[in-house]
MDAnalysis code that builds the backbone (N, CA, C; Angstrom):
import MDAnalysis as mda
import numpy as np

u = mda.Universe.empty(624, n_residues=208, atom_resindex=np.repeat(np.arange(208), 3), trajectory=True)
u.add_TopologyAttr("name", ["N", "CA", "C"] * 208)
u.add_TopologyAttr("resid", np.arange(1, 209))
u.add_TopologyAttr("resname", ["MET", "ARG", "GLU", "ALA", "THR", "ALA", "PRO", "GLN", "ASP", "LEU", "ARG", "GLU", "PHE", "GLU", "ALA", "LEU", "MET", "ARG", "ARG", "TYR", "ASN", "ARG", "THR", "LEU", "PHE", "ARG", "THR", "ALA", "ARG", "ALA", "ILE", "LEU", "ARG", "ASP", "ASP", "THR", "GLU", "ALA", "GLU", "ASP", "ALA", "LEU", "GLN", "ASP", "ALA", "TYR", "ILE", "ARG", "ILE", "TYR", "SER", "ALA", "LEU", "GLY", "SER", "PHE", "ARG", "GLY", "GLU", "SER", "LYS", "LEU", "SER", "THR", "TRP", "LEU", "VAL", "ARG", "ILE", "VAL", "ALA", "ASN", "GLU", "ALA", "LEU", "MET", "ARG", "LEU", "ARG", "LYS", "ARG", "THR", "ARG", "ARG", "SER", "ASN", "ILE", "VAL", "GLN", "LEU", "ARG", "GLU", "ASP", "GLN", "GLU", "PRO", "VAL", "VAL", "ASP", "ARG", "LEU", "GLU", "SER", "GLY", "GLU", "GLU", "GLY", "PRO", "GLU", "ARG", "ALA", "ALA", "SER", "ARG", "GLY", "GLU", "VAL", "ARG", "ARG", "LEU", "LEU", "GLU", "SER", "LYS", "ILE", "ASP", "SER", "LEU", "PRO", "ASP", "ALA", "PHE", "ARG", "ALA", "VAL", "PHE", "VAL", "LEU", "ARG", "GLY", "LEU", "GLU", "GLU", "LEU", "SER", "VAL", "GLU", "GLU", "THR", "ALA", "ALA", "ALA", "LEU", "ASP", "ILE", "PRO", "GLU", "ALA", "THR", "VAL", "ARG", "THR", "ARG", "TYR", "PHE", "ARG", "ALA", "ARG", "ALA", "LEU", "LEU", "ARG", "ASP", "ALA", "LEU", "SER", "ARG", "GLU", "ILE", "ASP", "LEU", "ALA", "HIS", "ASP", "ASP", "ALA", "PHE", "GLY", "PHE", "ALA", "GLY", "GLU", "ARG", "CYS", "ASP", "ARG", "ILE", "VAL", "ARG", "ALA", "VAL", "LEU", "SER", "ARG", "LEU", "ALA", "LYS", "GLY"])
u.atoms.positions = np.array([
    [59.211, 137.494, -62.492],
    [58.400, 137.395, -63.708],
    [57.007, 136.877, -63.347],
    [56.004, 137.520, -63.869],
    [54.635, 137.138, -63.538],
    [54.297, 135.770, -64.115],
    [53.585, 135.000, -63.313],
    [53.177, 133.661, -63.743],
    [52.188, 133.758, -64.896],
    [52.419, 132.938, -65.925],
    [51.539, 132.934, -67.088],
    [50.202, 132.293, -66.734],
    [49.178, 132.627, -67.490],
    [47.867, 132.006, -67.326],
    [47.626, 131.026, -68.453],
    [46.593, 130.222, -68.324],
    [46.289, 129.231, -69.355],
    [45.943, 129.936, -70.658],
    [46.492, 129.490, -71.800],
    [46.238, 130.148, -73.083],
    [44.845, 129.842, -73.610],
    [44.391, 130.694, -74.515],
    [43.045, 130.538, -75.071],
    [43.065, 130.053, -76.521],
    [44.159, 130.183, -77.236],
    [44.200, 129.751, -78.628],
    [45.581, 129.209, -78.948],
    [45.768, 128.778, -80.188],
    [47.026, 128.144, -80.569],
    [48.205, 129.108, -80.478],
    [47.995, 130.375, -80.806],
    [49.092, 131.330, -80.715],
    [49.530, 131.516, -79.271],
    [48.566, 131.588, -78.383],
    [48.907, 131.699, -76.970],
    [49.550, 130.411, -76.469],
    [49.087, 129.275, -76.992],
    [49.662, 128.003, -76.576],
    [51.109, 127.896, -77.059],
    [51.383, 128.405, -78.254],
    [52.761, 128.425, -78.748],
    [53.644, 129.254, -77.828],
    [53.128, 130.408, -77.395],
    [53.894, 131.259, -76.483],
    [54.148, 130.539, -75.165],
    [53.137, 129.815, -74.691],
    [53.298, 129.052, -73.458],
    [54.383, 127.995, -73.621],
    [54.369, 127.261, -74.748],
    [55.378, 126.229, -74.973],
    [56.774, 126.831, -74.989],
    [56.927, 127.958, -75.685],
    [58.248, 128.576, -75.769],
    [58.716, 129.068, -74.406],
    [57.772, 129.505, -73.588],
    [58.144, 130.012, -72.266],
    [58.609, 128.892, -71.349],
    [57.966, 127.724, -71.423],
    [58.241, 126.646, -70.474],
    [59.020, 125.476, -71.076],
    [59.399, 125.572, -72.343],
    [60.051, 124.450, -73.013],
    [61.284, 123.934, -72.265],
    [62.156, 124.838, -71.857],
    [63.394, 124.387, -71.213],
    [63.115, 123.680, -69.901],
    [62.273, 124.290, -69.082],
    [61.947, 123.682, -67.792],
    [61.303, 122.316, -67.972],
    [60.373, 122.215, -68.903],
    [59.644, 120.964, -69.094],
    [60.523, 119.909, -69.761],
    [61.382, 120.322, -70.697],
    [62.305, 119.352, -71.299],
    [63.256, 118.815, -70.247],
    [63.784, 119.698, -69.417],
    [64.698, 119.255, -68.367],
    [64.006, 118.288, -67.400],
    [62.740, 118.535, -67.149],
    [61.983, 117.637, -66.276],
    [61.921, 116.235, -66.871],
    [61.522, 116.164, -68.145],
    [61.431, 114.860, -68.811],
    [62.808, 114.224, -68.946],
    [63.802, 115.032, -69.273],
    [65.170, 114.517, -69.462],
    [65.736, 113.970, -68.152],
    [65.417, 114.614, -67.041],
    [65.914, 114.162, -65.744],
    [65.387, 112.775, -65.397],
    [64.179, 112.489, -65.829],
    [63.557, 111.201, -65.519],
    [63.993, 110.123, -66.503],
    [64.084, 110.477, -67.785],
    [64.321, 109.476, -68.825],
    [65.788, 109.317, -69.216],
    [66.592, 110.341, -68.989],
    [68.022, 110.309, -69.314],
    [68.290, 110.018, -70.789],
    [67.422, 110.511, -71.634],
    [67.587, 110.317, -73.075],
    [66.952, 111.510, -73.783],
    [67.739, 112.212, -74.588],
    [67.242, 113.428, -75.237],
    [66.048, 113.159, -76.141],
    [66.177, 112.145, -76.998],
    [65.113, 111.865, -77.959],
    [63.836, 111.448, -77.258],
    [63.951, 110.572, -76.282],
    [62.757, 110.116, -75.572],
    [62.139, 111.247, -74.763],
    [62.974, 112.123, -74.227],
    [62.458, 113.271, -73.479],
    [61.670, 114.207, -74.402],
    [62.175, 114.413, -75.619],
    [61.444, 115.244, -76.581],
    [60.104, 114.618, -76.933],
    [60.098, 113.302, -77.146],
    [58.845, 112.617, -77.464],
    [57.859, 112.726, -76.305],
    [58.367, 112.535, -75.107],
    [57.505, 112.621, -73.921],
    [56.930, 114.024, -73.774],
    [57.759, 115.027, -74.029],
    [57.297, 116.411, -73.904],
    [56.221, 116.713, -74.945],
    [56.403, 116.230, -76.162],
    [55.395, 116.463, -77.187],
    [54.058, 115.819, -76.810],
    [54.121, 114.579, -76.324],
    [52.882, 113.909, -75.909],
    [52.243, 114.638, -74.735],
    [53.090, 115.113, -73.833],
    [52.559, 115.840, -72.675],
    [51.883, 117.139, -73.106],
    [52.459, 117.819, -74.099],
    [51.847, 119.054, -74.588],
    [50.461, 118.784, -75.184],
    [50.295, 117.655, -75.848],
    [48.976, 117.310, -76.379],
    [47.992, 117.144, -75.228],
    [48.414, 116.461, -74.182],
    [47.564, 116.287, -73.002],
    [47.274, 117.623, -72.340],
    [48.291, 118.463, -72.272],
    [48.121, 119.777, -71.640],
    [47.103, 120.602, -72.398],
    [47.212, 120.615, -73.729],
    [46.292, 121.420, -74.526],
    [44.853, 120.952, -74.328],
    [44.669, 119.624, -74.252],
    [43.323, 119.080, -74.074],
    [42.779, 119.340, -72.675],
    [43.691, 119.483, -71.707],
    [43.262, 119.611, -70.313],
    [43.224, 121.054, -69.816],
    [43.537, 122.009, -70.703],
    [43.615, 123.390, -70.248],
    [42.311, 123.876, -69.626],
    [41.201, 123.375, -70.150],
    [39.919, 123.813, -69.605],
    [39.697, 123.392, -68.175],
    [40.458, 122.372, -67.720],
    [40.292, 121.891, -66.347],
    [41.207, 122.600, -65.362],
    [42.112, 123.447, -65.876],
    [43.017, 124.153, -64.983],
    [42.269, 125.270, -64.264],
    [42.218, 125.172, -62.946],
    [41.438, 126.126, -62.153],
    [42.290, 127.107, -61.357],
    [43.582, 127.059, -61.548],
    [44.431, 128.003, -60.840],
    [44.627, 127.679, -59.381],
    [44.366, 126.429, -58.981],
    [44.565, 126.052, -57.586],
    [46.044, 125.924, -57.251],
    [46.882, 125.768, -58.273],
    [48.329, 125.793, -58.112],
    [48.894, 126.678, -59.203],
    [50.203, 126.948, -59.143],
    [50.822, 127.730, -60.207],
    [50.752, 126.957, -61.514],
    [50.593, 127.673, -62.602],
    [50.530, 127.015, -63.908],
    [51.793, 126.206, -64.165],
    [52.952, 126.763, -63.817],
    [54.214, 126.060, -64.050],
    [54.256, 124.737, -63.289],
    [53.755, 124.726, -62.056],
    [53.724, 123.490, -61.270],
    [52.811, 122.466, -61.912],
    [51.669, 122.912, -62.394],
    [50.708, 122.022, -63.059],
    [51.328, 121.425, -64.319],
    [52.037, 122.243, -65.100],
    [52.671, 121.769, -66.321],
    [53.767, 120.752, -66.012],
    [54.606, 121.063, -65.044],
    [55.702, 120.160, -64.691],
    [55.162, 118.807, -64.239],
    [54.075, 118.840, -63.492],
    [53.528, 117.581, -63.004],
    [53.009, 116.702, -64.153],
    [52.370, 117.324, -65.130],
    [51.878, 116.553, -66.280],
    [53.049, 115.952, -67.050],
    [54.091, 116.736, -67.276],
    [55.258, 116.233, -68.000],
    [55.957, 115.134, -67.207],
    [56.085, 115.333, -65.897],
    [56.720, 114.316, -65.060],
    [55.931, 113.012, -65.108],
    [54.618, 113.106, -65.063],
    [53.791, 111.899, -65.129],
    [53.958, 111.179, -66.462],
    [54.021, 111.947, -67.541],
    [54.224, 111.347, -68.863],
    [55.578, 110.642, -68.931],
    [56.608, 111.300, -68.415],
    [57.947, 110.701, -68.436],
    [58.011, 109.459, -67.559],
    [57.383, 109.523, -66.393],
    [57.377, 108.362, -65.497],
    [56.628, 107.189, -66.118],
    [55.553, 107.480, -66.821],
    [54.805, 106.418, -67.485],
    [55.685, 105.732, -68.528],
    [56.443, 106.524, -69.287],
    [57.348, 105.959, -70.277],
    [58.458, 105.156, -69.603],
    [58.934, 105.654, -68.481],
    [59.996, 104.940, -67.773],
    [59.504, 103.591, -67.277],
    [58.277, 103.560, -66.767],
    [57.733, 102.291, -66.291],
    [57.600, 101.292, -67.428],
    [57.141, 101.781, -68.578],
    [57.009, 100.887, -69.723],
    [58.373, 100.387, -70.181],
    [59.343, 101.303, -70.194],
    [60.665, 100.952, -70.694],
    [61.357, 99.952, -69.788],
    [61.209, 100.089, -68.503],
    [61.917, 99.228, -67.555],
    [61.073, 98.076, -67.052],
    [59.775, 98.062, -67.474],
    [58.848, 97.013, -67.045],
    [58.768, 96.917, -65.520],
    [58.787, 98.065, -64.910],
    [58.601, 98.126, -63.465],
    [57.412, 99.020, -63.179],
    [56.796, 98.864, -62.027],
    [55.626, 99.663, -61.678],
    [55.990, 101.020, -61.115],
    [57.207, 101.156, -60.631],
    [57.626, 102.414, -60.041],
    [59.085, 102.669, -60.367],
    [59.488, 103.916, -60.261],
    [60.895, 104.240, -60.390],
    [61.622, 103.723, -59.169],
    [62.956, 103.675, -59.244],
    [63.749, 103.129, -58.152],
    [63.433, 103.878, -56.866],
    [63.088, 103.126, -55.817],
    [62.811, 103.719, -54.522],
    [64.098, 103.760, -53.704],
    [64.352, 104.864, -53.038],
    [65.587, 105.068, -52.301],
    [65.300, 105.281, -50.824],
    [66.241, 104.897, -50.009],
    [66.081, 105.090, -48.575],
    [65.946, 106.572, -48.267],
    [64.982, 106.906, -47.432],
    [64.745, 108.318, -47.128],
    [65.823, 108.891, -46.208],
    [66.615, 108.019, -45.526],
    [67.632, 108.545, -44.638],
    [68.920, 108.867, -45.374],
    [68.934, 108.523, -46.652],
    [70.077, 108.936, -47.449],
    [69.987, 110.424, -47.746],
    [70.968, 110.896, -47.669],
    [70.903, 112.233, -48.109],
    [71.402, 112.261, -49.564],
    [76.931, 121.553, -56.080],
    [76.636, 122.987, -55.913],
    [75.541, 123.462, -56.822],
    [74.459, 124.109, -56.089],
    [73.551, 124.590, -57.124],
    [74.384, 125.039, -58.317],
    [73.952, 124.644, -59.486],
    [74.717, 124.969, -60.685],
    [74.609, 126.449, -60.989],
    [75.731, 127.086, -61.077],
    [75.720, 128.506, -61.444],
    [75.335, 128.650, -62.898],
    [74.478, 129.609, -63.157],
    [74.081, 129.862, -64.544],
    [75.219, 130.563, -65.266],
    [75.548, 130.066, -66.460],
    [76.621, 130.655, -67.235],
    [76.122, 131.906, -67.936],
    [76.877, 132.967, -67.784],
    [76.475, 134.214, -68.415],
    [76.764, 134.155, -69.904],
    [75.853, 134.719, -70.653],
    [76.054, 134.780, -72.096],
    [76.963, 135.956, -72.420],
    [77.527, 135.950, -73.584],
    [78.390, 137.047, -73.980],
    [79.492, 136.546, -74.890],
    [80.337, 137.490, -75.308],
    [81.430, 137.134, -76.205],
    [82.471, 136.344, -75.434],
    [83.020, 135.320, -76.044],
    [84.069, 134.544, -75.423],
    [84.910, 133.909, -76.508],
    [86.160, 133.658, -76.190],
    [87.054, 133.048, -77.148],
    [86.790, 131.564, -77.285],
    [87.373, 130.953, -78.321],
    [87.154, 129.525, -78.559],
    [87.647, 128.647, -77.427],
    [88.765, 129.030, -76.761],
    [89.276, 128.213, -75.669],
    [88.317, 128.215, -74.493],
    [87.790, 129.385, -74.171],
    [86.848, 129.456, -73.057],
    [85.558, 128.712, -73.395],
    [85.100, 128.868, -74.631],
    [83.887, 128.165, -75.045],
    [84.084, 126.655, -74.952],
    [85.255, 126.177, -75.406],
    [85.540, 124.742, -75.341],
    [85.613, 124.269, -73.904],
    [86.241, 125.082, -73.046],
    [86.346, 124.717, -71.635],
    [84.982, 124.636, -70.985],
    [84.144, 125.620, -71.275],
    [82.801, 125.607, -70.718],
    [82.012, 124.415, -71.234],
    [82.228, 124.072, -72.505],
    [81.549, 122.908, -73.066],
    [81.951, 121.634, -72.363],
    [83.246, 121.496, -72.057],
    [83.721, 120.311, -71.347],
    [83.134, 120.239, -69.949],
    [83.091, 121.378, -69.260],
    [82.517, 121.412, -67.911],
    [81.044, 121.046, -67.956],
    [80.339, 121.595, -68.960],
    [78.912, 121.299, -69.078],
    [78.679, 119.813, -69.317],
    [79.473, 119.233, -70.228],
    [79.303, 117.804, -70.510],
    [79.625, 116.951, -69.299],
    [80.662, 117.335, -68.557],
    [81.007, 116.589, -67.341],
    [79.884, 116.675, -66.326],
    [79.341, 117.887, -66.143],
    [78.263, 118.068, -65.175],
    [77.020, 117.291, -65.592],
    [76.668, 117.362, -66.873],
    [75.503, 116.624, -67.359],
    [75.684, 115.125, -67.151],
    [76.915, 114.635, -67.384],
    [77.188, 113.212, -67.192],
    [76.997, 112.812, -65.738],
    [77.466, 113.655, -64.823],
    [77.342, 113.327, -63.405],
    [75.890, 113.445, -62.929],
    [75.154, 114.405, -63.473],
    [73.735, 114.507, -63.131],
    [72.997, 113.273, -63.630],
    [73.337, 112.829, -64.845],
    [72.722, 111.621, -65.398],
    [72.988, 110.399, -64.528],
    [74.121, 110.382, -63.840],
    [74.493, 109.216, -63.042],
    [73.808, 109.193, -61.681],
    [73.121, 110.276, -61.329],
    [72.401, 110.295, -60.058],
    [71.271, 109.265, -60.084],
    [70.927, 108.701, -58.937],
    [69.747, 107.819, -58.873],
    [68.504, 108.555, -59.364],
    [67.553, 107.817, -59.921],
    [66.383, 108.415, -60.562],
    [65.678, 109.455, -59.691],
    [65.340, 109.087, -58.480],
    [64.564, 109.982, -57.622],
    [65.347, 111.238, -57.283],
    [66.644, 111.113, -57.058],
    [67.464, 112.276, -56.737],
    [67.605, 113.196, -57.939],
    [67.758, 112.599, -59.124],
    [68.021, 113.380, -60.334],
    [66.881, 114.335, -60.642],
    [65.653, 113.857, -60.582],
    [64.511, 114.720, -60.895],
    [64.413, 115.874, -59.911],
    [64.633, 115.588, -58.646],
    [64.574, 116.645, -57.636],
    [65.686, 117.657, -57.869],
    [66.896, 117.183, -58.174],
    [68.009, 118.110, -58.372],
    [67.773, 119.027, -59.564],
    [67.282, 118.469, -60.655],
    [67.060, 119.292, -61.847],
    [66.025, 120.383, -61.566],
    [64.942, 120.026, -60.906],
    [63.899, 121.016, -60.639],
    [64.349, 122.054, -59.609],
    [65.048, 121.610, -58.561],
    [65.490, 122.546, -57.530],
    [66.759, 123.285, -57.927],
    [67.766, 122.533, -58.424],
    [69.067, 123.135, -58.661],
    [69.200, 123.857, -59.981],
    [68.595, 123.313, -61.028],
    [68.713, 123.941, -62.348],
    [67.565, 124.904, -62.627],
    [66.347, 124.449, -62.383],
    [65.190, 125.285, -62.679],
    [64.788, 126.184, -61.517],
    [65.391, 125.968, -60.355],
    [65.195, 126.815, -59.181],
    [63.747, 126.879, -58.716],
    [63.033, 125.754, -58.861],
    [61.705, 125.679, -58.268],
    [61.854, 125.629, -56.754],
    [60.861, 126.120, -56.057],
    [60.895, 126.062, -54.595],
    [60.666, 124.636, -54.130],
    [60.916, 124.398, -52.855],
    [60.651, 123.080, -52.271],
    [59.181, 122.724, -52.444],
    [58.313, 123.686, -52.196],
    [56.877, 123.440, -52.303],
    [56.478, 123.108, -53.734],
    [57.012, 123.847, -54.705],
    [56.681, 123.601, -56.111],
    [57.200, 122.245, -56.572],
    [58.409, 121.902, -56.159],
    [58.984, 120.612, -56.542],
    [58.182, 119.464, -55.953],
    [57.801, 119.615, -54.692],
    [57.002, 118.570, -54.041],
    [55.670, 118.383, -54.750],
    [55.043, 119.490, -55.118],
    [53.753, 119.406, -55.809],
    [53.923, 118.794, -57.196],
    [54.992, 119.167, -57.894],
    [55.202, 118.673, -59.257],
    [55.475, 117.176, -59.281],
    [56.227, 116.677, -58.297],
    [56.601, 115.262, -58.264],
    [55.711, 114.436, -57.347],
    [54.785, 115.115, -56.680],
    [53.837, 114.429, -55.794],
    [54.564, 113.651, -54.695],
    [55.506, 114.326, -54.044],
    [56.219, 113.746, -52.912],
    [56.224, 114.765, -51.772],
    [56.459, 114.328, -50.527],
    [56.471, 115.270, -49.400],
    [57.613, 116.279, -49.515],
    [57.397, 117.453, -48.934],
    [58.434, 118.483, -48.967],
    [59.697, 118.014, -48.261],
    [59.544, 117.270, -47.175],
    [60.714, 116.753, -46.454],
    [61.542, 115.840, -47.352],
    [60.876, 115.080, -48.206],
    [61.580, 114.194, -49.139],
    [62.344, 114.997, -50.173],
    [61.748, 116.096, -50.639],
    [62.446, 116.977, -51.581],
    [63.742, 117.487, -50.954],
    [63.663, 117.966, -49.724],
    [64.858, 118.507, -49.057],
    [65.932, 117.432, -48.909],
    [65.526, 116.255, -48.458],
    [66.485, 115.177, -48.243],
    [67.164, 114.763, -49.536],
    [66.363, 114.547, -50.577],
    [66.925, 114.085, -51.840],
    [67.780, 115.149, -52.512],
    [67.400, 116.423, -52.362],
    [68.186, 117.486, -52.966],
    [69.562, 117.594, -52.323],
    [69.605, 117.596, -51.000],
    [70.895, 117.690, -50.323],
    [71.756, 116.466, -50.605],
    [71.118, 115.292, -50.682],
    [71.870, 114.079, -50.994],
    [72.405, 114.130, -52.435],
    [71.596, 114.637, -53.365],
    [72.041, 114.759, -54.751],
    [73.241, 115.694, -54.856],
    [73.194, 116.802, -54.149],
    [74.324, 117.733, -54.153],
    [75.578, 117.074, -53.615],
    [75.426, 116.301, -52.536],
    [76.579, 115.621, -51.946],
    [77.163, 114.599, -52.929],
    [76.283, 113.862, -53.606],
    [76.752, 112.879, -54.584],
    [77.487, 113.553, -55.741],
    [76.958, 114.697, -56.203],
    [77.605, 115.421, -57.292],
    [78.962, 115.967, -56.863],
    [79.038, 116.519, -55.655],
    [80.318, 117.024, -55.161],
    [81.356, 115.909, -55.116],
    [80.951, 114.746, -54.601],
    [81.881, 113.616, -54.514],
    [82.343, 113.172, -55.902],
    [81.382, 113.075, -56.842],
    [81.719, 112.616, -58.187],
    [82.644, 113.600, -58.892],
    [82.354, 114.904, -58.756],
    [83.191, 115.910, -59.397],
    [84.560, 115.993, -58.740],
    [84.612, 115.788, -57.423],
    [85.901, 115.800, -56.722],
    [86.792, 114.670, -57.218],
    [86.206, 113.499, -57.450],
    [86.998, 112.381, -57.971],
    [87.547, 112.699, -59.354],
    [86.728, 113.348, -60.185],
    [87.203, 113.728, -61.515],
    [88.365, 114.714, -61.415],
    [88.256, 115.652, -60.488],
    [89.318, 116.645, -60.314],
    [90.599, 115.974, -59.843],
    [90.463, 115.036, -58.891],
    [91.648, 114.318, -58.401],
    [92.339, 113.569, -59.533],
    [91.554, 112.926, -60.399],
    [92.129, 112.182, -61.513],
    [92.811, 113.101, -62.521],
    [92.316, 114.348, -62.573],
    [92.861, 115.294, -63.551],
    [94.108, 116.018, -63.058],
    [94.442, 115.872, -61.749],
    [95.569, 116.609, -61.197],
    [96.861, 116.356, -61.964],
    [97.121, 115.100, -62.293],
    [98.369, 114.787, -62.973],
    [98.447, 115.377, -64.366],
    [97.279, 115.646, -64.952],
    [97.251, 116.177, -66.314],
    [97.190, 117.696, -66.362],
    [97.051, 118.328, -65.183],
    [96.916, 119.782, -65.164],
    [98.183, 120.448, -65.699],
    [98.016, 121.486, -66.483],
    [99.118, 122.233, -67.080],
    [100.073, 121.280, -67.805],
    [99.480, 120.424, -68.614],
    [100.254, 119.411, -69.331],
    [101.424, 120.017, -70.091],
    [102.541, 119.295, -70.055],
    [103.753, 119.851, -70.643],
    [104.243, 119.056, -71.835],
    [103.770, 117.849, -72.005],
    [104.243, 117.033, -73.114],
    [103.628, 117.505, -74.426],
    [104.097, 116.915, -75.511],
    [103.490, 117.215, -76.801],
    [103.865, 118.570, -77.340],
    [102.877, 119.273, -77.912],
    [103.114, 120.514, -78.639],
    [103.711, 121.599, -77.755],
    [103.261, 121.701, -76.514],
    [103.787, 122.745, -75.636],
    [105.294, 122.548, -75.413],
    [105.666, 121.307, -75.154],
    [107.083, 121.011, -74.937],
    [107.895, 121.328, -76.191],
    [107.385, 120.856, -77.340],
    [108.103, 121.096, -78.595],
    [108.235, 122.585, -78.891],
    [107.182, 123.335, -78.612],
    [107.183, 124.762, -78.921],
    [108.237, 125.492, -78.098],
    [108.338, 125.169, -76.812],
    [109.316, 125.830, -75.951],
    [110.734, 125.464, -76.370],
    [110.934, 124.163, -76.639],
    [112.268, 123.729, -77.060],
    [112.683, 124.443, -78.341],
    [111.774, 124.524, -79.312],
    [112.091, 125.194, -80.573],
    [112.431, 126.660, -80.352],
    [111.652, 127.310, -79.510],
    [111.886, 128.739, -79.258],
    [113.222, 128.968, -78.594],
    [113.569, 128.139, -77.622],
    [114.858, 128.313, -76.935],
    [116.026, 128.045, -77.871],
    [115.932, 126.949, -78.631],
    [117.002, 126.625, -79.572],
    [117.166, 127.716, -80.605],
    [116.042, 128.283, -81.042],
    [116.115, 129.379, -82.023],
    [116.827, 130.576, -81.446],
    [116.520, 130.924, -80.206],
    [117.167, 132.074, -79.575],
    [118.645, 131.818, -79.349],
    [118.983, 130.571, -78.959],
    [120.398, 130.243, -78.737],
    [121.164, 130.300, -80.046],
    [120.526, 129.845, -81.119],
    [121.189, 129.842, -82.412],
    [121.512, 131.254, -82.882],
    [120.631, 132.196, -82.476],
    [120.844, 133.580, -82.892],
    [121.911, 134.236, -82.035],
    [122.276, 133.546, -80.952],
    [123.402, 133.967, -80.139],
    [123.163, 135.180, -79.340],
])
């Protein structure tokens, strides 16, 4: 898809917002870990973006420029909220891309299952350390390149690679623990399933 250019009027700006809303919301959400605050941060960032459009010279991709403004807005809010000057710093020696779910018709059971998986994944992403989480969302969910992620977050490319691989490892470990805990509950037999089978067998036996 061709990279968008800076808009010239409000209608074009609306189109720009709709095109980048998901990526930019995810950026703010990855940093703030709060839906409402991420929406507020994104709205404030859009005001800054609209005012600064005249300064965009195309020296980087528009999407990278937008992500960086939103990330800065979210980081500023995080600093105020936590009364710290910087987000949590992590050792640099610390070290599955999320498959996109296809849209289409699906039954209620599959929809519910996918919803549970999504909520579990979102919970585990939220539990990642701050620096890892932002990198994972941009690289793993939004599929920005290493170079774009580094430019958006203003960190070295080597740091992006390290934090991304470490984030993936942390997510794999966290999800594996959840799976291990769920083993005993897999194909649950108590409750309604048990009662249903017993009733069916007794009914058939009664009919002789």
